[in-house]
KETOR-406549 format. One record per residue: residue number from 1; residue in one letter; x, y, z of N, C-alpha, C, O in turn. Coordinates in steps of 0.02 Angstrom, whole numbers, plus 50000, padded with zeros to 5 digits. Example, Ala and Ser with C-alpha at 12.3 -4.5 7.8 and 13.67 -1.06 7.14 Angstrom:
# residues 2
PT   num   residu   n_east   n_north    n_up   ca_east   ca_north   ca_up   c_east   c_north    c_up   o_east   o_north    o_up
PT     1        A    50660     49716   50390     50615      49775   50390    50660     49835   50390    50712     49834   50423
PT     2        S    50642     49888   50354     50684      49947   50357    50645     50002   50394    50670     50057   50402
END
This chain:
# residues 194
PT   num   residu   n_east   n_north    n_up   ca_east   ca_north   ca_up   c_east   c_north    c_up   o_east   o_north    o_up
PT     1        X    43622     41763   45077     43612      41729   45143    43677     41696   45161    43700     41699   45218
PT     2        X    43703     41668   45116     43765      41615   45133    43814     41655   45164    43837     41638   45219
PT     3        X    43834     41710   45135     43883      41751   45146    43868     41780   45232    43911     41776   45275
PT     4        X    43814     41801   45240     43799      41821   45307    43811     41756   45360    43837     41766   45414
PT     5        X    43794     41702   45344     43818      41639   45386    43891     41634   45404    43914     41630   45461
PT     6        X    43931     41636   45337     44002      41633   45346    44023     41693   45391    44057     41681   45440
PT     7        X    44005     41758   45377     44040      41807   45423    44014     41800   45499    44049     41819   45546
PT     8        X    43956     41772   45507     43934      41766   45582    43974     41722   45614    43999     41733   45669
PT     9        X    43985     41655   45568     44023      41599   45595    44101     41626   45609    44126     41607   45662
PT    10        X    44135     41664   45569     44198      41682   45570    44207     41731   45631    44260     41738   45661
PT    11        X    44144     41768   45647     44153      41808   45701    44142     41762   45774    44172     41776   45826
PT    12        X    44103     41717   45768     44103      41672   45830    44157     41632   45832    44175     41611   45887
PT    13        X    44192     41613   45777     44254      41581   45796    44310     41620   45819    44354     41593   45853
PT    14        X    44313     41688   45802     44356      41740   45829    44344     41745   45904    44394     41744   45940
PT    15        X    44280     41749   45934     44264      41749   46005    44300     41676   46030    44335     41673   46081
PT    16        X    44287     41623   45991     44321      41550   46015    44389     41570   46027    44414     41565   46083
PT    17        X    44417     41591   45983     44501      41595   45990    44518     41640   46045    44574     41631   46070
PT    18        X    44479     41692   46071     44497      41731   46126    44464     41677   46190    44501     41674   46240
PT    19        X    44415     41645   46193     44394      41604   46244    44459     41556   46253    44487     41547   46307
PT    20        X    44481     41525   46189     44537      41474   46215    44605     41514   46227    44644     41485   46265
PT    21        X    44620     41559   46208     44676      41600   46230    44667     41635   46308    44718     41654   46337
PT    22        X    44611     41642   46334     44608      41653   46409    44587     41602   46452    44587     41606   46513
PT    23        X    44565     41540   46409     44561      41476   46457    44497     41492   46494    44487     41476   46553
PT    24        X    44449     41529   46452     44385      41543   46489    44329     41495   46458    44301     41500   46404
PT    25        X    44320     41448   46507     44280      41391   46495    44213     41419   46489    44181     41389   46445
PT    26        X    44182     41463   46515     44113      41491   46511    44098     41518   46449    44043     41511   46422
PT    27        X    44153     41554   46421     44146      41589   46356    44156     41540   46309    44126     41544   46255
PT    28        X    44200     41484   46321     44209      41431   46271    44135     41395   46266    44109     41384   46212
PT    29        X    44109     41380   46319     44046      41350   46309    43997     41386   46267    43970     41359   46219
PT    30        X    43985     41451   46284     43947      41499   46248    43951     41497   46181    43902     41487   46144
PT    31        X    44026     41510   46156     44035      41510   46097    44025     41450   46043    44013     41455   45983
PT    32        X    44034     41385   46089     44014      41329   46052    43945     41321   46052    43925     41284   46007
PT    33        X    43893     41348   46096     43832      41325   46082    43801     41387   46037    43745     41380   46014
PT    34        X    43833     41439   46025     43805      41466   45969    43842     41461   45892    43822     41487   45840
PT    35        X    43896     41423   45902     43916      41395   45833    43862     41328   45812    43844     41319   45753
PT    36        X    43844     41293   45856     43804      41235   45847    43734     41266   45831    43702     41235   45788
PT    37        X    43705     41322   45857     43642      41344   45836    43646     41372   45777    43601     41360   45737
PT    38        X    43697     41414   45758     43713      41441   45691    43709     41382   45637    43678     41391   45585
PT    39        X    43743     41318   45651     43744      41268   45605    43665     41236   45602    43644     41214   45548
PT    40        X    43630     41234   45653     43563      41223   45647    43520     41270   45609    43480     41249   45566
PT    41        X    43526     41339   45623     43489      41392   45582    43495     41395   45510    43448     41408   45472
PT    42        X    43560     41381   45489     43575      41394   45425    43544     41351   45371    43522     41378   45321
PT    43        X    43542     41287   45378     43501      41251   45319    43422     41258   45345    43385     41241   45299
PT    44        X    43392     41276   45394     43328      41285   45411    43311     41349   45375    43262     41347   45337
PT    45        X    43347     41413   45381     43338      41467   45353    43348     41455   45264    43318     41490   45222
PT    46        X    43384     41411   45251     43388      41405   45174    43314     41382   45147    43281     41410   45104
PT    47        X    43297     41322   45186     43236      41287   45150    43188     41328   45166    43145     41334   45123
PT    48        X    43180     41371   45235     43121      41413   45233    43113     41472   45189    43058     41496   45176
PT    49        X    43171     41495   45167     43168      41549   45118    43157     41529   45047    43131     41566   45005
PT    50        X    43177     41470   45036     43152      41452   44977    43086     41419   44965    43057     41427   44911
PT    51        X    43063     41386   45010     42996      41352   45006    42946     41397   45036    42889     41384   45018
PT    52        X    42951     41445   45075     42893      41480   45099    42907     41547   45072    42857     41576   45050
PT    53        X    42965     41581   45067     42959      41652   45047    42963     41651   44970    42917     41676   44937
PT    54        X    43012     41627   44944     43019      41642   44870    42978     41602   44830    42950     41631   44783
PT    55        X    42966     41529   44841     42921      41485   44797    42861     41484   44818    42818     41477   44774
PT    56        X    42837     41489   44888     42768      41492   44915    42740     41420   44893    42682     41414   44873
PT    57        X    42782     41369   44895     42763      41299   44869    42730     41260   44927    42761     41250   44979
PT    58        X    42665     41240   44917     42626      41211   44963    42650     41141   44979    42665     41123   45036
PT    59        X    42653     41103   44924     42691      41037   44943    42749     41025   44973    42759     40977   45010
PT    60        X    42796     41074   44956     42869      41086   44984    42856     41090   45055    42880     41050   45096
PT    61        X    42815     41140   45071     42793      41158   45149    42780     41091   45181    42817     41068   45225
PT    62        X    42724     41059   45158     42693      41007   45188    42745     40958   45202    42741     40925   45254
PT    63        X    42799     40947   45155     42850      40899   45155    42906     40918   45209    42934     40879   45247
PT    64        X    42917     40999   45200     42984      41008   45243    42967     41034   45305    43011     41049   45346
PT    65        X    42900     41044   45320     42885      41060   45393    42899     40997   45439    42936     41005   45488
PT    66        X    42877     40945   45428     42887      40873   45481    42961     40864   45478    42987     40844   45530
PT    67        X    43002     40877   45424     43078      40875   45421    43113     40931   45474    43159     40921   45514
PT    68        X    43082     40985   45462     43113      41048   45509    43088     41035   45579    43127     41049   45625
PT    69        X    43027     41010   45594     43015      40995   45656    43059     40941   45684    43083     40948   45741
PT    70        X    43073     40888   45647     43102      40838   45673    43183     40854   45669    43218     40817   45704
PT    71        X    43204     40885   45645     43276      40915   45651    43276     40975   45710    43328     40985   45741
PT    72        X    43221     41012   45722     43221      41050   45783    43220     41007   45850    43258     41018   45897
PT    73        X    43172     40958   45850     43176      40922   45912    43240     40875   45918    43261     40864   45974
PT    74        X    43268     40851   45871     43339      40817   45861    43386     40874   45896    43418     40861   45947
PT    75        X    43389     40929   45869     43439      40992   45887    43427     40995   45967    43475     40990   46005
PT    76        X    43362     41002   45990     43352      41018   46067    43391     40953   46105    43434     40955   46150
PT    77        X    43366     40902   46076     43395      40842   46111    43469     40840   46109    43498     40827   46162
PT    78        X    43506     40850   46055     43577      40839   46047    43603     40901   46087    43658     40892   46113
PT    79        X    43574     40965   46096     43605      41003   46126    43595     40990   46205    43634     41018   46243
PT    80        X    43546     40951   46232     43531      40936   46298    43596     40888   46318    43626     40893   46371
PT    81        X    43609     40845   46270     43653      40793   46283    43716     40819   46289    43754     40799   46333
PT    82        X    43735     40868   46241     43805      40906   46247    43819     40944   46301    43877     40952   46320
PT    83        X    43759     40974   46337     43757      41011   46392    43769     40961   46463    43810     40971   46507
PT    84        X    43720     40905   46456     43722      40860   46515    43791     40832   46516    43817     40830   46572
PT    85        X    43825     40810   46467     43887      40772   46471    43939     40820   46479    43996     40803   46495
PT    86        X    43924     40879   46469     43982      40952   46488    44028     40935   46435    44087     40927   46452
PT    87        X    44007     40925   46360     44059      40913   46315    44039     40977   46248    44061     40975   46191
PT    88        X    44000     41021   46271     43996      41083   46228    44060     41131   46231    44071     41180   46266
PT    89        X    44092     41105   46190     44163      41160   46192    44207     41147   46121    44205     41096   46087
PT    90        X    44240     41197   46111     44291      41194   46049    44365     41191   46091    44373     41199   46152
PT    91        X    44405     41179   46050     44471      41165   46054    44511     41187   45996    44481     41214   45949
PT    92        X    44584     41180   45991     44616      41194   45937    44638     41129   45899    44655     41080   45932
PT    93        X    44638     41129   45830     44642      41069   45782    44712     41042   45798    44717     40981   45806
PT    94        X    44763     41078   45804     44828      41058   45821    44815     41065   45905    44781     41110   45930
PT    95        X    44845     41021   45936     44845      41017   46010    44886     41082   46039    44858     41119   46079
PT    96        X    44959     41097   46015     44984      41146   46052    44984     41210   46010    45003     41264   46032
PT    97        X    44960     41201   45945     44937      41273   45920    44999     41323   45924    44991     41384   45935
PT    98        X    45056     41296   45915     45118      41345   45900    45132     41380   45825    45175     41423   45816
PT    99        X    45094     41357   45780     45098      41387   45721    45060     41456   45709    45019     41472   45752
PT   100        X    45070     41496   45657     45039      41548   45655    44959     41540   45631    44922     41589   45633
PT   101        X    44939     41488   45612     44877      41471   45589    44844     41424   45640    44863     41365   45637
PT   102        X    44804     41438   45681     44773      41394   45728    44693     41393   45708    44655     41441   45717
PT   103        X    44674     41334   45682     44614      41311   45671    44577     41297   45725    44607     41286   45778
PT   104        X    44510     41295   45723     44472      41273   45778    44449     41203   45777    44434     41185   45720
PT   105        X    44442     41160   45823     44417      41090   45824    44347     41107   45854    44345     41147   45901
PT   106        X    44299     41085   45834     44229      41095   45852    44224     41025   45899    44197     40974   45878
PT   107        X    44248     41032   45952     44260      40961   45992    44192     40939   46006    44187     40878   46009
PT   108        X    44142     40970   46016     44073      40952   46026    44064     40896   45993    44052     40845   46026
PT   109        X    44067     40894   45937     44055      40841   45876    44099     40770   45898    44089     40716   45870
PT   110        X    44131     40776   45932     44175      40711   45942    44146     40676   46012    44175     40627   46034
PT   111        X    44094     40701   46042     44067      40673   46106    44022     40614   46091    44016     40564   46126
PT   112        X    43990     40628   46031     43945      40561   46019    43937     40556   45932    43895     40585   45896
PT   113        X    43984     40514   45915     43995      40510   45833    43931     40502   45801    43916     40533   45749
PT   114        X    43883     40451   45837     43816      40434   45805    43763     40511   45803    43739     40534   45751
PT   115        X    43757     40533   45858     43719      40598   45856    43754     40655   45812    43719     40699   45786
PT   116        X    43816     40654   45804     43839      40704   45760    43823     40687   45686    43799     40730   45649
PT   117        X    43835     40631   45667     43814      40604   45606    43743     40619   45586    43729     40641   45530
PT   118        X    43699     40608   45632     43632      40615   45611    43623     40695   45613    43582     40720   45575
PT   119        X    43656     40729   45652     43654      40810   45644    43679     40830   45568    43653     40873   45532
PT   120        X    43730     40792   45554     43758      40820   45480    43709     40794   45429    43694     40832   45383
PT   121        X    43687     40740   45431     43628      40702   45392    43580     40755   45368    43572     40770   45309
PT   122        X    43545     40784   45427     43487      40833   45434    43510     40903   45389    43473     40934   45351
PT   123        X    43573     40914   45404     43598      40981   45392    43615     40967   45313    43594     41012   45277
PT   124        X    43642     40923   45286     43656      40929   45215    43591     40901   45172    43582     40918   45114
PT   125        X    43551     40860   45205     43488      40850   45181    43443     40910   45156    43421     40916   45099
PT   126        X    43435     40952   45207     43395      41007   45198    43412     41043   45146    43368     41060   45107
PT   127        X    43488     41062   45134     43517      41093   45069    43502     41062   45018    43471     41091   44973
PT   128        X    43520     40991   45012     43511      40962   44955    43452     40941   44923    43447     40934   44862
PT   129        X    43411     40932   44961     43331      40926   44940    43311     40971   44916    43291     40970   44858
PT   130        X    43310     41036   44960     43281      41106   44927    43314     41122   44869    43282     41151   44826
PT   131        X    43377     41108   44860     43414      41130   44794    43385     41082   44736    43379     41106   44679
PT   132        X    43370     41027   44748     43351      40969   44698    43280     40990   44692    43261     40998   44634
PT   133        X    43238     41000   44735     43161      41002   44744    43146     41063   44692    43104     41054   44648
PT   134        X    43178     41122   44696     43160      41181   44656    43210     41189   44597    43210     41240   44563
PT   135        X    43246     41143   44587     43280      41135   44518    43333     41193   44512    43349     41225   44462
PT   136        X    43363     41200   44593     43418      41247   44582    43477     41231   44574    43524     41269   44585
PT   137        X    43483     41170   44554     43562      41141   44541    43600     41186   44490    43657     41204   44502
PT   138        X    43569     41202   44438     43599      41245   44392    43623     41311   44410    43679     41328   44392
PT   139        X    43582     41356   44451     43580      41410   44488    43649     41401   44530    43699     41437   44525
PT   140        X    43640     41339   44576     43689      41327   44621    43746     41323   44597    43789     41363   44616
PT   141        X    43761     41275   44549     43816      41272   44513    43853     41324   44490    43914     41330   44499
PT   142        X    43808     41371   44454     43839      41434   44428    43871     41476   44491    43925     41504   44485
PT   143        X    43839     41477   44545     43854      41526   44597    43904     41496   44660    43949     41524   44692
PT   144        X    43874     41426   44663     43916      41398   44721    43939     41322   44716    43948     41286   44765
PT   145        X    43948     41303   44650     43963      41243   44619    44040     41236   44653    44055     41181   44675
PT   146        X    44080     41282   44656     44147      41278   44681    44153     41262   44757    44209     41252   44781
PT   147        X    44099     41259   44796     44097      41250   44859    44109     41175   44873    44143     41161   44923
PT   148        X    44082     41120   44831     44089      41046   44835    44163     41040   44830    44194     41004   44869
PT   149        X    44195     41076   44781     44266      41059   44766    44310     41090   44836    44357     41059   44862
PT   150        X    44289     41149   44858     44322      41181   44913    44316     41131   44971    44366     41120   45005
PT   151        X    44257     41099   44984     44240      41047   45032    44290     40990   45022    44323     40970   45069
PT   152        X    44295     40964   44960     44336      40899   44951    44415     40920   44970    44454     40884   45001
PT   153        X    44427     40984   44943     44498      41003   44963    44513     41015   45027    44573     41006   45041
PT   154        X    44476     41033   45072     44471      41068   45132    44479     40989   45172    44523     40983   45215
PT   155        X    44445     40945   45159     44455      40874   45182    44519     40841   45181    44544     40809   45226
PT   156        X    44545     40854   45113     44602      40827   45077    44656     40863   45126    44695     40828   45158
PT   157        X    44656     40934   45131     44697      40961   45176    44698     40940   45239    44755     40929   45259
PT   158        X    44659     40932   45274     44663      40910   45352    44676     40833   45350    44680     40808   45406
PT   159        X    44682     40792   45298     44705      40722   45308    44779     40729   45278    44821     40695   45308
PT   160        X    44797     40761   45234     44865      40763   45207    44909     40815   45255    44963     40797   45278
PT   161        X    44884     40873   45267     44934      40932   45296    44929     40924   45378    44977     40920   45417
PT   162        X    44858     40922   45394     44848      40915   45459    44859     40838   45491    44867     40833   45552
PT   163        X    44860     40781   45449     44880      40722   45468    44826     40693   45520    44838     40660   45571
PT   164        X    44758     40716   45491     44708      40692   45531    44679     40621   45495    44649     40620   45441
PT   165        X    44691     40571   45532     44668      40503   45497    44611     40460   45537    44588     40407   45516
PT   166        X    44588     40498   45607     44545      40478   45636    44468     40509   45622    44454     40569   45628
PT   167        X    44428     40465   45606     44350      40495   45592    44327     40541   45644    44294     40589   45624
PT   168        X    44338     40534   45711     44313      40576   45769    44346     40644   45747    44309     40693   45740
PT   169        X    44408     40648   45738     44438      40712   45731    44418     40735   45675    44406     40795   45675
PT   170        X    44409     40700   45613     44390      40741   45551    44320     40767   45540    44303     40805   45495
PT   171        X    44279     40742   45590     44217      40760   45615    44212     40814   45639    44172     40855   45615
PT   172        X    44250     40827   45691     44251      40884   45739    44292     40944   45700    44285     41003   45716
PT   173        X    44335     40923   45649     44372      40969   45608    44328     41011   45559    44349     41056   45523
PT   174        X    44261     40988   45563     44212      41023   45521    44219     41094   45516    44203     41124   45465
PT   175        X    44247     41127   45579     44249      41200   45585    44320     41230   45542    44327     41289   45524
PT   176        X    44364     41178   45532     44420      41198   45498    44393     41205   45432    44413     41254   45400
PT   177        X    44344     41161   45402     44323      41163   45322    44294     41237   45335    44316     41279   45295
PT   178        X    44250     41259   45383     44217      41320   45362    44274     41378   45366    44265     41430   45334
PT   179        X    44320     41371   45397     44378      41415   45397    44402     41422   45334    44397     41477   45306
PT   180        X    44427     41372   45303     44457      41357   45233    44408     41388   45183    44429     41432   45145
PT   181        X    44342     41368   45180     44308      41391   45143    44291     41475   45146    44282     41505   45093
PT   182        X    44288     41505   45202     44279      41565   45213    44326     41599   45175    44313     41643   45134
PT   183        X    44388     41576   45190     44442      41611   45159    44449     41616   45084    44477     41663   45057
PT   184        X    44421     41560   45049     44434      41543   44987    44369     41576   44949    44379     41613   44901
PT   185        X    44317     41566   44967     44249      41578   44935    44246     41646   44906    44230     41654   44848
PT   186        X    44264     41699   44950     44260      41778   44937    44295     41792   44882    44269     41824   44837
PT   187        X    44365     41766   44880     44403      41785   44813    44385     41739   44756    44397     41758   44699
PT   188        X    44353     41674   44768     44327      41650   44709    44272     41691   44679    44269     41700   44619
PT   189        X    44224     41719   44728     44166      41742   44692    44187     41819   44648    44166     41841   44595
PT   190        X    44232     41842   44691     44252      41900   44653    44290     41903   44593    44292     41951   44554
PT   191        X    44325     41841   44586     44355      41830   44526    44313     41816   44470    44323     41843   44415
PT   192        X    44268     41776   44480     44213      41744   44433    44154     41791   44421    44115     41782   44374
PT   193        X    44148     41843   44466     44089      41878   44450    44099     41933   44393    44156     41948   44376
PT   194        X    44060     41953   44372     44061      42007   44307    44037     42064   44312    44038     42102   44264
END
């Protein structure tokens, strides 16, 4: 499931690059909306697949049902806010993007730092609580423990190489973290798999 989301995200970012190159605002808005939707679906699908499908745990379902409902309502409100303020867009992380590597800046996260942080809190909570509840940390560490290291390295790269020292830009650079992780996770899994 994780790789499915990585592949779809990279496909969306591909279309995002095309929208930016063609300066197509309508397509930019559409791709931005789909990126945000995929970010919403990813932790929800993870929690649902663990709690409802794999373990069929009623107490987990009773707890996570309201959390997922709250996240869903928040997502709808956040999306409405971004649409209303006309800030549902992406751009390049580097302004002129003259280098051979042009990573995307999910600019919609810069529109309201408070709402963006709430979104990310829901995002990470659903993953972390599900992993903790079902005691998946050992299994997670074996297969995806490297992801936390990649996350830290990606943030460090953005701070020291991209010279992003502003919290707003770092938050919107979350897409850059996806890009770096998508490139490194595949070779890592192939290297450690037996």
